[in-house]
VOVEXMI-969712 format. One record per residue: residue number from 1; chain; x, y, z of N, C-alpha, C, CB in turn. Coordinates in Angstrom, 2 decimals, padded with zeros to 5 digits. Glycine has a CB too. Example, Ala and Ser with C-alpha at 12.3 -4.5 7.8 and 13.67 -1.06 7.14 Angstrom:
(rec 1 'A' (013.19 -005.69 007.80) (012.30 -004.50 007.80) (013.20 -003.30 007.80) (011.31 -004.47 009.05))
(rec 2 'A' (012.85 -002.25 007.08) (013.67 -001.06 007.14) (012.90 000.03 007.87) (014.08 -000.60 005.72))
! end
This chain:
(rec 1 'A' (-018.04 029.63 -003.86) (-016.76 029.90 -004.49) (-016.99 030.15 -005.98) (-015.76 028.72 -004.26))
(rec 2 'A' (-016.42 031.23 -006.52) (-016.54 031.52 -007.94) (-015.22 031.19 -008.66) (-016.92 033.01 -008.17))
(rec 3 'A' (-015.21 031.39 -009.97) (-014.02 031.01 -010.76) (-012.79 031.79 -010.31) (-014.27 031.27 -012.26))
(rec 4 'A' (-012.94 033.07 -010.01) (-011.79 033.86 -009.56) (-011.26 033.33 -008.23) (-012.17 035.35 -009.42))
(rec 5 'A' (-012.15 032.96 -007.33) (-011.72 032.39 -006.05) (-011.04 031.03 -006.26) (-012.92 032.24 -005.10))
(rec 6 'A' (-011.55 030.28 -007.20) (-010.92 028.99 -007.53) (-009.48 029.25 -007.98) (-011.72 028.23 -008.64))
(rec 7 'A' (-009.31 030.21 -008.88) (-007.96 030.51 -009.38) (-007.04 030.96 -008.24) (-008.01 031.60 -010.48))
(rec 8 'A' (-007.59 031.76 -007.33) (-006.79 032.22 -006.18) (-006.38 031.07 -005.27) (-007.57 033.26 -005.38))
(rec 9 'A' (-007.19 030.02 -005.24) (-006.91 028.88 -004.36) (-005.98 027.85 -004.99) (-008.20 028.21 -003.99))
(rec 10 'A' (-005.55 028.09 -006.19) (-004.57 027.19 -006.82) (-003.18 027.76 -006.53) (-004.82 027.04 -008.39))
(rec 11 'A' (-002.33 026.94 -006.02) (-000.98 027.39 -005.67) (-000.15 027.76 -006.89) (-000.28 026.31 -004.89))
(rec 12 'A' (001.05 028.24 -006.63) (001.96 028.65 -007.70) (002.27 027.52 -008.68) (003.26 029.17 -007.11))
(rec 13 'A' (002.21 026.28 -008.19) (002.47 025.13 -009.06) (001.48 025.07 -010.22) (002.42 023.83 -008.24))
(rec 14 'A' (000.31 025.69 -010.06) (-000.74 025.60 -011.06) (-000.93 026.86 -011.88) (-002.01 025.27 -010.41))
(rec 15 'A' (000.14 027.63 -012.04) (000.04 028.89 -012.79) (-000.54 028.66 -014.20) (001.43 029.56 -012.90))
(rec 16 'A' (-000.08 027.61 -014.88) (-000.58 027.34 -016.23) (-002.07 027.02 -016.21) (000.20 026.18 -016.86))
(rec 17 'A' (-002.50 026.29 -015.19) (-003.92 025.94 -015.08) (-004.76 027.19 -014.88) (-004.14 024.94 -013.92))
(rec 18 'A' (-004.30 028.10 -014.02) (-005.02 029.36 -013.79) (-005.16 030.15 -015.09) (-004.30 030.21 -012.72))
(rec 19 'A' (-004.09 030.25 -015.83) (-004.11 031.00 -017.10) (-005.06 030.33 -018.08) (-002.70 031.10 -017.70))
(rec 20 'A' (-004.95 029.00 -018.20) (-005.83 028.28 -019.13) (-007.29 028.41 -018.74) (-005.43 026.81 -019.19))
(rec 21 'A' (-007.57 028.34 -017.44) (-008.95 028.49 -016.96) (-009.49 029.87 -017.33) (-009.02 028.28 -015.44))
(rec 22 'A' (-008.66 030.88 -017.25) (-009.08 032.22 -017.63) (-009.32 032.38 -019.12) (-008.05 033.21 -017.19))
(rec 23 'A' (-008.71 031.50 -019.92) (-008.81 031.62 -021.37) (-009.92 030.79 -022.02) (-007.52 031.23 -021.98))
(rec 24 'A' (-010.17 029.60 -021.52) (-011.04 028.67 -022.26) (-012.53 028.94 -022.16) (-010.79 027.30 -021.78))
(rec 25 'A' (-012.94 029.75 -021.24) (-014.37 029.93 -021.00) (-014.95 031.13 -021.75) (-014.63 030.08 -019.53))
(rec 26 'A' (-014.49 031.31 -022.97) (-014.99 032.39 -023.83) (-014.97 031.90 -025.27) (-014.14 033.70 -023.66))
(rec 27 'A' (-015.70 032.59 -026.13) (-015.71 032.21 -027.54) (-014.33 032.39 -028.18) (-016.74 033.03 -028.30))
(rec 28 'A' (-013.56 033.38 -027.73) (-012.19 033.54 -028.24) (-011.30 032.39 -027.79) (-011.60 034.88 -027.77))
(rec 29 'A' (-011.50 031.92 -026.59) (-010.68 030.86 -026.04) (-011.12 029.46 -026.43) (-010.66 030.96 -024.58))
(rec 30 'A' (-012.32 029.34 -026.98) (-012.85 028.04 -027.40) (-013.46 028.18 -028.79) (-013.92 027.50 -026.37))
(rec 31 'A' (-012.62 028.39 -029.80) (-013.14 028.62 -031.16) (-013.95 027.42 -031.66) (-011.98 028.90 -032.12))
(rec 32 'A' (-014.96 027.76 -032.46) (-015.82 026.74 -033.04) (-017.03 026.40 -032.20) (-015.03 025.50 -033.26))
(rec 33 'A' (-017.13 027.05 -031.03) (-018.26 026.80 -030.13) (-018.95 028.11 -029.78) (-017.78 026.09 -028.85))
(rec 34 'A' (-020.27 028.01 -029.52) (-021.04 029.15 -029.04) (-020.91 029.20 -027.52) (-022.54 029.05 -029.47))
(rec 35 'A' (-021.19 030.36 -026.95) (-021.00 030.55 -025.51) (-021.84 029.57 -024.67) (-021.35 031.99 -025.13))
(rec 36 'A' (-023.07 029.32 -025.08) (-023.88 028.37 -024.31) (-023.28 026.95 -024.38) (-025.34 028.35 -024.82))
(rec 37 'A' (-022.69 026.59 -025.52) (-022.02 025.29 -025.63) (-020.81 025.23 -024.71) (-021.60 025.02 -027.09))
(rec 38 'A' (-020.03 026.29 -024.69) (-018.85 026.37 -023.83) (-019.24 026.18 -022.38) (-018.12 027.71 -024.01))
(rec 39 'A' (-020.26 026.90 -021.95) (-020.69 026.82 -020.56) (-021.29 025.45 -020.22) (-021.70 027.91 -020.25))
(rec 40 'A' (-022.04 024.89 -021.15) (-022.61 023.56 -020.92) (-021.53 022.49 -020.84) (-023.59 023.21 -022.02))
(rec 41 'A' (-020.54 022.58 -021.71) (-019.42 021.63 -021.68) (-018.64 021.79 -020.38) (-018.47 021.86 -022.90))
(rec 42 'A' (-018.40 023.02 -019.98) (-017.67 023.27 -018.73) (-018.44 022.71 -017.54) (-017.42 024.79 -018.55))
(rec 43 'A' (-019.75 022.91 -017.52) (-020.55 022.41 -016.40) (-020.60 020.89 -016.39) (-021.97 022.99 -016.46))
(rec 44 'A' (-020.82 020.28 -017.54) (-020.81 018.82 -017.61) (-019.46 018.27 -017.17) (-021.14 018.34 -019.05))
(rec 45 'A' (-018.39 018.92 -017.58) (-017.04 018.51 -017.18) (-016.85 018.68 -015.68) (-015.99 019.33 -017.94))
(rec 46 'A' (-017.38 019.76 -015.14) (-017.29 019.98 -013.69) (-017.99 018.86 -012.94) (-017.90 021.34 -013.30))
(rec 47 'A' (-019.19 018.48 -013.40) (-019.90 017.37 -012.76) (-019.05 016.09 -012.83) (-021.27 017.13 -013.44))
(rec 48 'A' (-018.38 015.88 -013.95) (-017.56 014.67 -014.10) (-016.38 014.64 -013.14) (-017.05 014.57 -015.53))
(rec 49 'A' (-015.90 015.81 -012.72) (-014.78 015.83 -011.76) (-015.22 015.46 -010.35) (-014.13 017.21 -011.74))
(rec 50 'A' (-016.52 015.58 -010.08) (-017.09 015.29 -008.76) (-016.55 016.22 -007.67) (-016.80 013.84 -008.39))
(rec 51 'A' (-016.06 017.38 -008.07) (-015.51 018.34 -007.11) (-016.56 019.43 -006.87) (-014.16 018.96 -007.64))
(rec 52 'A' (-017.09 019.49 -005.66) (-018.17 020.43 -005.34) (-017.78 021.89 -005.58) (-018.58 020.26 -003.90))
(rec 53 'A' (-016.54 022.25 -005.30) (-016.11 023.64 -005.51) (-016.11 024.00 -006.99) (-014.71 023.86 -004.92))
(rec 54 'A' (-015.64 023.08 -007.82) (-015.61 023.33 -009.27) (-017.04 023.39 -009.80) (-014.80 022.22 -010.01))
(rec 55 'A' (-017.88 022.45 -009.38) (-019.27 022.45 -009.83) (-019.94 023.76 -009.46) (-020.04 021.26 -009.21))
(rec 56 'A' (-019.79 024.19 -008.23) (-020.41 025.43 -007.77) (-019.91 026.64 -008.55) (-020.13 025.63 -006.28))
(rec 57 'A' (-018.62 026.73 -008.76) (-018.05 027.88 -009.47) (-018.49 027.92 -010.93) (-016.52 027.84 -009.39))
(rec 58 'A' (-018.47 026.79 -011.60) (-018.85 026.77 -013.01) (-020.36 027.00 -013.15) (-018.45 025.41 -013.67))
(rec 59 'A' (-021.14 026.44 -012.25) (-022.59 026.66 -012.26) (-022.91 028.15 -012.10) (-023.27 025.84 -011.14))
(rec 60 'A' (-022.22 028.80 -011.20) (-022.41 030.24 -010.98) (-022.06 031.03 -012.24) (-021.56 030.73 -009.80))
(rec 61 'A' (-020.95 030.68 -012.87) (-020.52 031.36 -014.09) (-021.50 031.11 -015.23) (-019.11 030.90 -014.49))
(rec 62 'A' (-021.99 029.90 -015.35) (-022.81 029.50 -016.49) (-024.26 029.96 -016.40) (-022.78 028.01 -016.62))
(rec 63 'A' (-024.72 030.32 -015.21) (-026.16 030.57 -015.00) (-026.77 031.60 -015.95) (-026.40 031.02 -013.59))
(rec 64 'A' (-026.00 032.58 -016.38) (-026.53 033.61 -017.28) (-026.45 033.22 -018.75) (-025.79 034.90 -017.07))
(rec 65 'A' (-025.86 032.06 -019.06) (-025.62 031.68 -020.44) (-026.31 030.40 -020.88) (-024.16 031.54 -020.66))
(rec 66 'A' (-026.76 029.59 -019.90) (-027.42 028.35 -020.26) (-028.82 028.30 -019.64) (-026.59 027.13 -019.81))
(rec 67 'A' (-029.68 027.57 -020.31) (-031.07 027.44 -019.85) (-031.16 026.34 -018.79) (-032.01 027.12 -021.04))
(rec 68 'A' (-032.32 026.25 -018.17) (-032.58 025.17 -017.21) (-032.46 023.82 -017.89) (-033.98 025.33 -016.58))
(rec 69 'A' (-032.91 023.74 -019.15) (-032.79 022.47 -019.89) (-031.33 022.11 -020.14) (-033.53 022.57 -021.23))
(rec 70 'A' (-030.50 023.10 -020.41) (-029.06 022.82 -020.61) (-028.40 022.41 -019.30) (-028.34 024.07 -021.20))
(rec 71 'A' (-028.81 023.02 -018.21) (-028.31 022.64 -016.89) (-028.67 021.17 -016.60) (-028.89 023.57 -015.78))
(rec 72 'A' (-029.94 020.84 -016.84) (-030.39 019.46 -016.62) (-029.65 018.50 -017.55) (-031.92 019.36 -016.84))
(rec 73 'A' (-029.43 018.89 -018.78) (-028.73 018.03 -019.74) (-027.28 017.80 -019.33) (-028.78 018.64 -021.14))
(rec 74 'A' (-026.63 018.81 -018.76) (-025.26 018.63 -018.27) (-025.22 017.58 -017.17) (-024.68 019.97 -017.75))
(rec 75 'A' (-026.21 017.63 -016.28) (-026.32 016.61 -015.22) (-026.59 015.24 -015.82) (-027.43 016.98 -014.20))
(rec 76 'A' (-027.52 015.19 -016.77) (-027.88 013.92 -017.41) (-026.69 013.32 -018.14) (-029.04 014.12 -018.38))
(rec 77 'A' (-025.93 014.16 -018.83) (-024.75 013.67 -019.55) (-023.73 013.09 -018.57) (-024.10 014.81 -020.38))
(rec 78 'A' (-023.50 013.78 -017.46) (-022.54 013.28 -016.47) (-023.01 011.95 -015.90) (-022.36 014.31 -015.34))
(rec 79 'A' (-024.30 011.84 -015.64) (-024.83 010.59 -015.07) (-024.74 009.44 -016.05) (-026.28 010.79 -014.63))
(rec 80 'A' (-025.25 009.64 -017.26) (-025.28 008.53 -018.21) (-023.88 008.17 -018.71) (-026.18 008.88 -019.40))
(rec 81 'A' (-023.00 009.15 -018.84) (-021.63 008.83 -019.24) (-020.87 008.16 -018.09) (-020.89 010.10 -019.69))
(rec 82 'A' (-021.24 008.47 -016.85) (-020.65 007.77 -015.72) (-020.88 006.27 -015.82) (-021.22 008.30 -014.41))
(rec 83 'A' (-022.03 005.90 -016.37) (-022.36 004.49 -016.60) (-021.72 003.98 -017.89) (-023.88 004.29 -016.65))
(rec 84 'A' (-022.00 004.68 -019.00) (-021.55 004.21 -020.31) (-020.04 004.14 -020.43) (-022.09 005.10 -021.39))
(rec 85 'A' (-019.34 005.12 -019.87) (-017.89 005.13 -020.00) (-017.26 003.92 -019.33) (-017.31 006.40 -019.41))
(rec 86 'A' (-017.81 003.49 -018.21) (-017.30 002.28 -017.55) (-017.61 001.05 -018.40) (-017.91 002.13 -016.12))
(rec 87 'A' (-018.87 000.94 -018.82) (-019.27 -000.24 -019.58) (-018.52 -000.34 -020.90) (-020.78 -000.21 -019.84))
(rec 88 'A' (-018.52 000.73 -021.69) (-017.91 000.65 -023.02) (-016.38 000.66 -022.98) (-018.40 001.80 -023.88))
(rec 89 'A' (-015.81 001.22 -021.95) (-014.35 001.09 -021.79) (-014.00 -000.38 -021.53) (-013.84 002.00 -020.61))
(rec 90 'A' (-014.82 -001.06 -020.73) (-014.64 -002.50 -020.52) (-014.74 -003.26 -021.85) (-015.68 -003.04 -019.52))
(rec 91 'A' (-015.79 -002.98 -022.62) (-015.99 -003.65 -023.91) (-014.78 -003.43 -024.82) (-017.28 -003.13 -024.60))
(rec 92 'A' (-014.27 -002.23 -024.81) (-013.11 -001.88 -025.65) (-011.83 -002.56 -025.18) (-012.91 -000.36 -025.67))
(rec 93 'A' (-011.64 -002.67 -023.88) (-010.36 -003.15 -023.35) (-010.29 -004.64 -023.08) (-010.06 -002.43 -022.09))
(rec 94 'A' (-011.42 -005.29 -022.87) (-011.38 -006.71 -022.54) (-010.86 -007.51 -023.74) (-012.79 -007.21 -022.11))
(rec 95 'A' (-010.04 -008.49 -023.46) (-009.45 -009.30 -024.53) (-010.49 -010.16 -025.24) (-008.36 -010.20 -023.96))
(rec 96 'A' (-011.46 -010.66 -024.53) (-012.48 -011.53 -025.11) (-013.54 -010.66 -025.80) (-013.14 -012.43 -024.01))
(rec 97 'A' (-013.49 -010.60 -027.11) (-014.39 -009.73 -027.89) (-015.82 -010.27 -027.96) (-013.85 -009.56 -029.29))
(rec 98 'A' (-016.07 -011.43 -027.38) (-017.44 -011.96 -027.31) (-018.34 -011.03 -026.50) (-017.44 -013.38 -026.67))
(rec 99 'A' (-017.74 -010.30 -025.54) (-018.54 -009.38 -024.72) (-019.18 -008.28 -025.57) (-017.68 -008.75 -023.64))
(rec 100 'A' (-018.52 -007.88 -026.63) (-019.06 -006.81 -027.48) (-020.28 -007.28 -028.27) (-017.98 -006.30 -028.44))
(rec 101 'A' (-020.48 -008.57 -028.36) (-021.63 -009.12 -029.08) (-022.87 -009.23 -028.20) (-021.28 -010.48 -029.66))
(rec 102 'A' (-022.68 -009.08 -026.90) (-023.81 -009.18 -025.97) (-024.53 -007.83 -025.89) (-023.33 -009.62 -024.57))
(rec 103 'A' (-025.86 -007.85 -025.75) (-026.58 -006.57 -025.61) (-026.20 -005.89 -024.29) (-028.12 -006.79 -025.69))
(rec 104 'A' (-026.05 -004.57 -024.35) (-025.65 -003.82 -023.15) (-026.73 -003.89 -022.06) (-025.37 -002.35 -023.51))
(rec 105 'A' (-027.98 -003.89 -022.45) (-029.10 -003.91 -021.50) (-028.99 -002.80 -020.46) (-029.17 -005.27 -020.80))
(rec 106 'A' (-028.57 -001.64 -020.91) (-028.48 -000.46 -020.06) (-029.41 000.60 -020.64) (-027.00 000.06 -019.96))
(rec 107 'A' (-030.25 001.16 -019.82) (-031.15 002.22 -020.27) (-030.35 003.51 -020.44) (-032.34 002.43 -019.26))
(rec 108 'A' (-030.47 004.12 -021.61) (-029.76 005.36 -021.91) (-030.58 006.22 -022.87) (-028.37 005.07 -022.50))
(rec 109 'A' (-031.88 006.29 -022.64) (-032.79 007.03 -023.51) (-032.47 008.51 -023.59) (-034.21 006.85 -023.03))
(rec 110 'A' (-031.86 009.06 -022.56) (-031.55 010.50 -022.55) (-030.64 010.89 -023.71) (-030.91 010.89 -021.22))
(rec 111 'A' (-029.84 009.96 -024.19) (-028.95 010.27 -025.31) (-029.76 010.60 -026.56) (-028.00 009.09 -025.59))
(rec 112 'A' (-030.85 009.88 -026.78) (-031.70 010.12 -027.94) (-032.65 011.29 -027.78) (-032.48 008.90 -028.25))
(rec 113 'A' (-032.94 011.64 -026.55) (-033.88 012.74 -026.28) (-033.40 013.53 -025.06) (-035.33 012.18 -026.04))
(rec 114 'A' (-032.34 014.35 -025.25) (-031.74 015.04 -024.11) (-032.44 016.32 -023.66) (-030.35 015.37 -024.43))
(rec 115 'A' (-033.42 016.78 -024.42) (-034.13 018.01 -024.05) (-033.44 019.28 -024.51) (-034.29 018.06 -022.57))
(rec 116 'A' (-032.33 019.13 -025.22) (-031.60 020.26 -025.82) (-031.15 019.82 -027.21) (-030.36 020.71 -024.93))
(rec 117 'A' (-030.50 020.72 -027.95) (-029.96 020.33 -029.25) (-029.07 019.10 -029.07) (-029.16 021.49 -029.90))
(rec 118 'A' (-029.30 018.09 -029.88) (-028.57 016.83 -029.75) (-027.07 017.04 -029.85) (-029.02 015.84 -030.82))
(rec 119 'A' (-026.62 017.92 -030.73) (-025.18 018.14 -030.89) (-024.58 018.71 -029.61) (-024.91 019.08 -032.07))
(rec 120 'A' (-025.32 019.56 -028.90) (-024.81 020.11 -027.64) (-024.65 018.99 -026.60) (-025.75 021.22 -027.11))
(rec 121 'A' (-025.64 018.10 -026.53) (-025.54 016.97 -025.60) (-024.36 016.07 -025.97) (-026.85 016.15 -025.60))
(rec 122 'A' (-024.14 015.90 -027.26) (-022.99 015.09 -027.71) (-021.67 015.76 -027.31) (-023.04 014.89 -029.26))
(rec 123 'A' (-021.61 017.09 -027.39) (-020.40 017.81 -026.96) (-020.16 017.61 -025.46) (-020.53 019.32 -027.28))
(rec 124 'A' (-021.22 017.70 -024.66) (-021.10 017.47 -023.22) (-020.58 016.05 -022.98) (-022.47 017.69 -022.50))
(rec 125 'A' (-021.20 015.10 -023.67) (-020.86 013.68 -023.49) (-019.43 013.39 -023.94) (-021.83 012.80 -024.27))
(rec 126 'A' (-018.99 014.04 -025.00) (-017.61 013.87 -025.46) (-016.64 014.35 -024.40) (-017.38 014.63 -026.76))
(rec 127 'A' (-016.89 015.52 -023.84) (-015.99 016.06 -022.82) (-015.90 015.12 -021.62) (-016.48 017.45 -022.37))
(rec 128 'A' (-017.03 014.62 -021.17) (-017.05 013.71 -020.03) (-016.34 012.41 -020.38) (-018.48 013.42 -019.59))
(rec 129 'A' (-016.56 011.90 -021.58) (-015.91 010.66 -022.01) (-014.40 010.83 -022.07) (-016.44 010.23 -023.37))
(rec 130 'A' (-013.94 012.01 -022.43) (-012.49 012.27 -022.42) (-011.96 012.27 -020.99) (-012.18 013.63 -023.10))
(rec 131 'A' (-012.67 012.90 -020.09) (-012.26 012.91 -018.68) (-012.22 011.48 -018.14) (-013.22 013.78 -017.82))
(rec 132 'A' (-013.23 010.68 -018.49) (-013.32 009.32 -017.99) (-012.48 008.31 -018.76) (-014.74 008.88 -018.00))
(rec 133 'A' (-011.90 008.73 -019.88) (-010.97 007.88 -020.62) (-011.61 006.74 -021.39) (-009.98 007.33 -019.71))
(rec 134 'A' (-012.76 006.96 -021.99) (-013.41 005.91 -022.77) (-013.25 006.19 -024.26) (-014.91 005.80 -022.40))
(rec 135 'A' (-012.28 005.53 -024.88) (-012.00 005.74 -026.30) (-013.16 005.36 -027.21) (-010.80 004.96 -026.70))
(rec 136 'A' (-013.86 004.30 -026.88) (-014.98 003.86 -027.69) (-016.08 004.92 -027.70) (-015.53 002.51 -027.17))
(rec 137 'A' (-016.35 005.51 -026.53) (-017.35 006.57 -026.44) (-016.87 007.84 -027.13) (-017.68 006.87 -024.97))
(rec 138 'A' (-015.59 008.16 -026.98) (-015.03 009.34 -027.65) (-015.26 009.23 -029.15) (-013.52 009.49 -027.35))
(rec 139 'A' (-014.93 008.09 -029.74) (-015.12 007.90 -031.18) (-016.58 008.07 -031.58) (-014.63 006.52 -031.59))
(rec 140 'A' (-017.49 007.48 -030.80) (-018.91 007.57 -031.13) (-019.41 009.02 -031.07) (-019.73 006.70 -030.16))
(rec 141 'A' (-018.99 009.76 -030.05) (-019.44 011.15 -029.92) (-018.83 012.04 -031.00) (-019.09 011.69 -028.53))
(rec 142 'A' (-017.56 011.85 -031.30) (-016.92 012.63 -032.37) (-017.65 012.40 -033.68) (-015.41 012.25 -032.51))
(rec 143 'A' (-017.99 011.17 -033.97) (-018.71 010.85 -035.20) (-020.03 011.64 -035.28) (-018.99 009.33 -035.28))
(rec 144 'A' (-020.80 011.62 -034.19) (-022.09 012.32 -034.18) (-021.92 013.84 -034.28) (-022.87 011.97 -032.91))
(rec 145 'A' (-020.91 014.35 -033.62) (-020.67 015.80 -033.63) (-020.25 016.26 -035.01) (-019.59 016.18 -032.59))
(rec 146 'A' (-019.36 015.51 -035.64) (-018.93 015.87 -037.00) (-020.10 015.77 -037.98) (-017.78 014.95 -037.47))
(rec 147 'A' (-020.93 014.75 -037.81) (-022.11 014.57 -038.66) (-023.05 015.77 -038.54) (-022.85 013.28 -038.30))
(rec 148 'A' (-023.09 016.38 -037.36) (-023.95 017.54 -037.11) (-023.33 018.85 -037.62) (-024.25 017.66 -035.62))
(rec 149 'A' (-022.09 018.80 -038.11) (-021.49 019.97 -038.73) (-020.51 020.76 -037.88) (-022.54 020.87 -039.15))
(rec 150 'A' (-020.20 020.29 -036.68) (-019.20 020.97 -035.86) (-017.82 020.62 -036.43) (-019.31 020.56 -034.34))
(rec 151 'A' (-017.01 021.64 -036.62) (-015.67 021.42 -037.19) (-014.70 020.91 -036.13) (-015.14 022.72 -037.80))
(rec 152 'A' (-013.58 020.41 -036.59) (-012.56 019.84 -035.70) (-012.12 020.84 -034.63) (-011.36 019.38 -036.51))
(rec 153 'A' (-012.05 022.12 -034.97) (-011.62 023.12 -033.99) (-012.61 023.21 -032.82) (-011.46 024.50 -034.67))
(rec 154 'A' (-013.90 023.05 -033.10) (-014.91 023.04 -032.05) (-014.80 021.80 -031.18) (-016.30 023.12 -032.66))
(rec 155 'A' (-014.52 020.67 -031.81) (-014.32 019.43 -031.06) (-013.09 019.55 -030.18) (-014.19 018.21 -032.02))
(rec 156 'A' (-012.01 020.07 -030.75) (-010.79 020.28 -029.96) (-011.06 021.22 -028.79) (-009.65 020.84 -030.85))
(rec 157 'A' (-011.82 022.28 -029.03) (-012.15 023.22 -027.96) (-012.90 022.53 -026.82) (-012.99 024.38 -028.51))
(rec 158 'A' (-013.83 021.63 -027.17) (-014.57 020.94 -026.11) (-013.63 020.08 -025.26) (-015.69 020.06 -026.72))
(rec 159 'A' (-012.65 019.47 -025.88) (-011.69 018.65 -025.14) (-010.75 019.53 -024.31) (-010.87 017.76 -026.11))
(rec 160 'A' (-010.38 020.67 -024.84) (-009.54 021.61 -024.06) (-010.29 022.07 -022.82) (-009.13 022.83 -024.94))
(rec 161 'A' (-011.58 022.36 -022.96) (-012.39 022.76 -021.81) (-012.39 021.64 -020.77) (-013.84 023.11 -022.23))
(rec 162 'A' (-012.67 020.42 -021.21) (-012.70 019.28 -020.29) (-011.35 019.10 -019.60) (-013.07 017.99 -021.04))
(rec 163 'A' (-010.27 019.22 -020.36) (-008.92 019.05 -019.80) (-008.63 020.09 -018.72) (-007.86 019.14 -020.91))
(rec 164 'A' (-008.97 021.33 -018.99) (-008.68 022.41 -018.04) (-009.58 022.32 -016.80) (-008.84 023.78 -018.71))
(rec 165 'A' (-010.85 022.01 -017.00) (-011.74 021.85 -015.84) (-011.25 020.70 -014.97) (-013.22 021.61 -016.30))
(rec 166 'A' (-010.87 019.61 -015.60) (-010.35 018.45 -014.85) (-009.05 018.82 -014.11) (-010.10 017.26 -015.81))
(rec 167 'A' (-008.15 019.52 -014.79) (-006.88 019.93 -014.16) (-007.13 020.92 -013.02) (-005.93 020.55 -015.20))
(rec 168 'A' (-008.14 021.76 -013.16) (-008.48 022.71 -012.10) (-008.95 021.94 -010.86) (-009.58 023.71 -012.57))
(rec 169 'A' (-009.80 020.96 -011.05) (-010.26 020.14 -009.91) (-009.07 019.44 -009.26) (-011.31 019.09 -010.36))
(rec 170 'A' (-008.18 018.91 -010.06) (-006.99 018.24 -009.53) (-006.13 019.24 -008.73) (-006.16 017.61 -010.68))
(rec 171 'A' (-005.98 020.42 -009.28) (-005.12 021.44 -008.65) (-005.65 021.91 -007.31) (-004.96 022.63 -009.57))
(rec 172 'A' (-006.96 022.12 -007.22) (-007.47 022.59 -005.92) (-007.52 021.45 -004.90) (-008.87 023.20 -006.08))
(rec 173 'A' (-007.57 020.23 -005.39) (-007.54 019.08 -004.49) (-006.15 018.88 -003.89) (-007.98 017.81 -005.22))
(rec 174 'A' (-005.11 019.09 -004.70) (-003.74 018.85 -004.22) (-003.09 020.07 -003.60) (-002.88 018.35 -005.35))
(rec 175 'A' (-003.76 021.22 -003.67) (-003.17 022.46 -003.17) (-002.86 022.39 -001.68) (-004.10 023.62 -003.45))
! end
């Protein structure tokens, strides 16, 4: 299934989602980001939705724009954020702040050495953290991305991509 087929499989209730999906996957639709960043964010977001049709469609679209290392990094970001977002969301939300003083004892070396530009991995991780609803992780990734020189419009674009990919997965699931 490709992106056009995905759009065709969304019912009339999802007209806005179809339009947004058609817009966000380009440099014009995601200002502040390069095309490989857009595709990597979209793929990482697709992995976070756990929807095989979305993953397949975005992977097909992205194949001409991202490297094997970027593909692997999108998978790595989805995997490690799947762990970190649960753990750090707990740390953020639990009333007893003593938990935040304990060492996480979770291996997450891929964050420091993702095999691609660190800022791109941070963009992928931010998008996934937004999908997974981890405010503590969102803040940490935004800080690193801004430090690397990405402007607010690029950060907003990454979140818009995540939002639309997530809504697309939701739409084809409920169709």
